[in-house]
C-alpha positions as CSV (number, residue, x, y, z in Angstrom):
1,M,-45.0,90.2,33.3
2,K,-44.9,89.8,29.7
3,N,-41.2,89.9,29.9
4,L,-41.1,87.3,32.5
5,A,-43.4,85.0,30.6
6,V,-41.2,85.5,27.5
7,K,-38.2,84.7,29.5
8,I,-39.7,81.6,31.0
9,I,-41.0,80.4,27.7
10,S,-37.7,81.1,26.0
11,S,-35.8,79.4,28.9
12,A,-38.2,76.5,28.6
13,L,-37.6,76.4,24.8
14,V,-33.8,76.5,25.3
15,L,-34.1,73.7,27.9
16,F,-36.3,71.8,25.6
17,L,-33.9,72.3,22.7
18,I,-30.9,71.3,24.8
19,T,-32.8,68.2,26.1
20,G,-33.7,67.3,22.5
21,I,-30.1,67.8,21.3
22,S,-28.7,65.7,24.1
23,F,-31.3,63.0,23.5
24,A,-30.5,63.1,19.8
25,Q,-26.8,62.7,20.7
26,E,-27.4,59.8,23.0
27,S,-29.7,58.1,20.5
28,G,-27.0,58.6,17.8
29,T,-24.4,57.1,20.1
30,Q,-26.6,54.2,21.0
31,T,-27.5,53.7,17.4
32,R,-23.8,53.8,16.5
33,D,-23.0,51.3,19.3
34,Q,-25.8,49.1,18.1
35,K,-24.5,49.2,14.6
36,K,-21.0,48.4,15.8
37,D,-22.3,45.5,17.8
38,Q,-24.3,44.3,14.8
39,L,-21.2,44.6,12.6
40,K,-19.1,42.7,15.1
41,T,-21.8,40.0,15.4
42,Q,-22.0,39.8,11.6
43,D,-18.2,39.6,11.4
44,K,-18.2,36.8,14.0
45,V,-20.9,34.9,12.1
46,Q,-19.1,35.3,8.8
47,D,-15.8,34.1,10.4
48,Q,-17.7,31.1,11.9
49,D,-19.3,30.4,8.5
50,Q,-15.9,30.6,6.8
51,L,-14.4,28.2,9.4
52,K,-17.2,25.8,9.0
53,T,-16.8,25.9,5.2
54,Q,-13.1,25.4,5.5
55,D,-13.6,22.5,8.0
56,Q,-16.2,21.0,5.6
57,S,-13.8,21.4,2.7
58,K,-11.0,19.7,4.7
59,D,-13.3,16.9,5.7
60,Q,-14.4,16.4,2.1
61,E,-10.8,16.4,1.0
62,Q,-9.9,13.9,3.7
63,Y,-12.8,11.7,2.6
64,K,-11.7,11.9,-1.0
65,T,-8.2,11.1,0.0
66,Q,-9.3,8.2,2.1
67,D,-11.5,6.9,-0.7
68,Q,-8.7,7.3,-3.2
69,L,-6.3,5.4,-0.8
70,R,-8.9,2.7,-0.2
71,T,-9.5,2.4,-4.0
72,K,-5.7,2.3,-4.6
73,D,-5.3,-0.4,-1.9
74,Q,-8.1,-2.4,-3.4
75,N,-6.6,-2.1,-6.9
76,Q,-3.2,-3.2,-5.5
77,V,-4.8,-6.2,-3.9
78,K,-6.6,-7.1,-7.2
79,D,-3.3,-6.7,-9.1
80,Q,-1.5,-8.9,-6.5
81,N,-4.2,-11.5,-6.8
82,Q,-3.9,-11.4,-10.5
83,V,-0.2,-11.7,-10.4
84,K,-0.5,-14.6,-8.0
85,A,-3.0,-16.3,-10.1
86,Q,-0.9,-15.9,-13.2
87,A,2.2,-17.1,-11.3
88,G,0.1,-20.1,-10.0
89,N,-1.0,-20.9,-13.6
90,A,2.5,-20.5,-14.9
91,E,3.8,-22.7,-12.1
92,Q,1.2,-25.4,-12.7
93,T,2.0,-25.3,-16.4
94,M,5.8,-25.5,-15.7
95,L,5.2,-28.4,-13.2
96,Q,3.1,-30.2,-15.8
97,D,5.8,-29.7,-18.4
98,Q,8.5,-30.9,-16.0
99,S,6.4,-33.9,-15.1
100,M,6.0,-34.7,-18.7
101,V,9.7,-34.4,-19.4
102,R,10.4,-36.6,-16.4
103,D,7.9,-39.2,-17.5
104,R,9.3,-39.2,-21.1
105,F,12.8,-39.6,-19.6
106,R,11.8,-42.6,-17.4
107,T,10.0,-44.3,-20.3
108,S,13.1,-43.8,-22.5
109,L,15.4,-45.7,-20.0
110,T,16.7,-48.9,-21.3
111,D,16.8,-52.1,-19.1
112,E,20.6,-51.7,-18.8
113,Q,20.2,-48.2,-17.5
114,K,17.6,-49.3,-15.0
115,K,19.9,-52.1,-13.8
116,I,22.7,-49.5,-13.3
117,L,20.4,-47.3,-11.1
118,E,19.1,-50.3,-9.1
119,N,22.6,-51.8,-8.5
120,K,23.3,-51.9,-4.8
121,E,27.0,-52.9,-5.1
122,M,28.1,-49.8,-6.9
123,T,28.8,-46.5,-5.1
124,R,26.8,-43.4,-6.0
125,E,29.7,-42.0,-8.0
126,Q,30.2,-45.3,-9.9
127,K,26.4,-45.3,-10.7
128,R,26.5,-41.7,-11.9
129,K,29.5,-42.3,-14.2
130,A,28.1,-45.5,-15.7
131,F,24.7,-44.0,-16.1
132,N,26.0,-40.9,-17.8
133,E,28.1,-42.9,-20.2
134,S,25.0,-45.0,-21.1
135,L,22.8,-42.0,-22.0
136,T,21.7,-41.3,-25.5
137,E,21.8,-37.8,-27.0
138,Q,18.0,-37.6,-26.8
139,Q,18.1,-38.5,-23.1
140,R,20.8,-35.9,-22.5
141,N,18.6,-33.3,-24.2
142,M,15.7,-34.2,-21.9
143,L,17.9,-33.9,-18.8
144,R,19.1,-30.4,-20.0
145,E,15.6,-29.4,-20.6
146,N,14.6,-30.5,-17.1
147,Q,17.6,-28.7,-15.6
148,E,16.7,-25.5,-17.5
149,M,13.1,-25.7,-16.3
150,R,14.3,-26.2,-12.7
151,K,16.6,-23.2,-12.9
152,Q,13.8,-21.1,-14.4
153,Q,11.5,-22.1,-11.5
154,R,14.2,-21.4,-8.9
155,N,14.8,-17.9,-10.4
156,E,11.0,-17.1,-10.6
157,F,10.6,-18.2,-7.0
158,R,13.5,-16.0,-5.9
159,N,12.2,-13.1,-7.9
160,N,8.7,-13.4,-6.5
161,A,9.7,-14.2,-2.9
162,T,8.9,-11.7,-0.2
163,E,11.7,-10.1,1.8
164,E,11.0,-12.4,4.7
165,Q,11.1,-15.5,2.4
166,Q,14.4,-14.3,1.0
167,Q,15.8,-13.9,4.5
168,Q,14.7,-17.4,5.4
169,M,16.3,-18.8,2.2
170,Q,19.5,-17.0,3.1
171,Q,19.5,-18.5,6.6
172,S,18.7,-21.9,5.2
173,R,21.7,-21.7,2.8
174,E,24.0,-20.6,5.6
175,G,22.8,-23.4,7.8
176,T,23.3,-25.9,5.0
177,R,26.9,-24.6,4.4
178,T,27.7,-24.9,8.1
179,Q,26.4,-28.4,8.3
180,S,28.2,-29.6,5.1
181,G,31.4,-28.0,6.5
182,R,31.1,-29.9,9.7
183,Q,30.4,-33.2,7.8
184,T,33.5,-32.8,5.6
185,R,35.7,-32.0,8.6
186,G,34.3,-34.9,10.6
187,R,35.2,-37.5,7.9
């Protein structure tokens, strides 16, 4: 009986050891699986964090770019306004100068020159010829000065005109040429 009890106890011990080993193996496998799952979860979280960080960086860069563009546009508008103001001031000054030259010229006209201009019997070409012959050197200088200012204004206007305005001027010139051609042929 002793042998039988020893055999039963040893069988129970062997079974107990086998059960313990298989339990240990199963727990180790579960622990490994849990660790793998944890690592996968951590990797996903890290990837999501990286994506969020990248998205935030992109958003910040876009905001910076938008702010820079907005600032650039505002600066351009300011510059354009300054240029317009300067051009307006220069134009006013030029107009005042031109008006002064015109007034000086008118006051310098003699009675004889005024009569030539008011004469209804002379043709335009006759008036021009007689008037030009009667001009003094000082009056000729005033006329030249006035012509130079007008040329300068015309050039400034053309240089500052927008593309649309330049197209309109071109169309206007072409229309004027066509009309003057018709008038000359019709005579």
